[in-house]
C-alpha positions in Angstrom: 0.0 -0.2 0.0 1.5 3.5 -0.9 0.6 6.4 1.2 0.4 10.1 0.1 4.1 10.9 -0.6 4.3 7.6 -3.0 6.3 5.5 -0.2 5.2 2.0 1.3 3.9 2.0 4.2 5.0 0.1 7.7 1.4 -1.1 8.4 1.0 -4.5 6.5 -2.6 -4.8 4.6 -4.7 -7.3 6.5 -5.0 -10.4 3.6 -7.8 -12.9 3.9 -6.9 -16.8 3.8 -7.7 -20.0 5.1 -7.7 -19.7 9.1 -6.9 -23.1 9.6 -4.2 -23.2 6.9 -2.8 -20.2 8.5 -2.9 -21.5 11.8 -1.2 -24.5 10.9 1.7 -22.4 8.9 2.2 -20.6 12.4 3.0 -23.5 14.6 5.1 -25.0 11.9 7.1 -22.0 11.6 7.2 -21.9 15.7 7.3 -25.0 16.0 10.8 -24.8 18.3 9.3 -22.1 20.7 5.9 -24.0 21.0 8.3 -27.2 21.6 10.4 -25.5 24.1 7.2 -24.2 26.1 5.3 -27.5 25.8 8.7 -29.5 27.3 9.4 -26.7 29.8 5.8 -27.5 31.3 6.2 -31.1 31.4 9.4 -31.2 32.9 7.8 -28.9 35.5 5.2 -30.9 36.0 6.9 -34.1 36.7 9.3 -31.9 38.7 6.6 -31.3 41.2 5.1 -34.7 41.3 8.5 -36.2 42.0 9.1 -33.5 44.9 6.0 -32.5 46.3 4.8 -34.1 49.4 2.1 -36.5 49.2 -0.7 -35.6 51.1 -3.5 -38.1 52.2 -7.0 -37.9 53.8 -9.3 -40.7 54.4 -12.3 -41.2 56.8 -13.9 -44.6 57.7 -17.3 -45.3 59.6 -18.3 -48.6 60.6 -21.6 -49.2 61.5 -22.2 -52.7 62.7 -25.8 -54.0 63.9 -26.0 -57.0 65.6 -29.8 -58.7 65.9 -30.7 -61.1 68.6 -30.1 -64.8 67.5 -27.9 -63.9 64.3 -24.4 -64.3 64.4 -21.4 -65.7 62.5 -19.6 -68.8 63.9 -16.3 -67.6 64.0 -17.1 -64.3 65.8 -19.4 -66.2 68.2 -16.7 -68.1 69.6 -14.4 -65.3 70.2 -17.2 -63.1 71.7 -18.2 -65.6 74.2 -14.5 -65.3 75.2 -15.1 -61.8 75.6 -18.2 -61.6 77.8 -16.5 -64.4 80.3 -13.4 -62.3 80.9 -15.6 -59.7 81.8 -13.2 -57.8 79.5 -15.7 -56.7 77.2 -16.2 -53.3 78.9 -12.5 -52.2 78.5 -13.1 -52.8 74.5 -15.9 -50.9 74.2 -14.4 -47.6 76.1 
């Protein structure tokens, strides 16, 4: 584009083209920069995973309901021996 005094203008004239093709050409043109940024982010993530102190938290709720007359044979032997010793009250606290 020529200006009033017949010198080329410094402002580029936008050209209309296919957006996807232009985008792909830009990616190919700057593939080194994109690769460096992607590699740096991946390396930082791996470094964080390896060096960060893991923090775990778990909660559990155990609810046991006993029905009269129903017992599991393996537990009935144990419960009978504890009740005979009189130490069942110590285990409940």
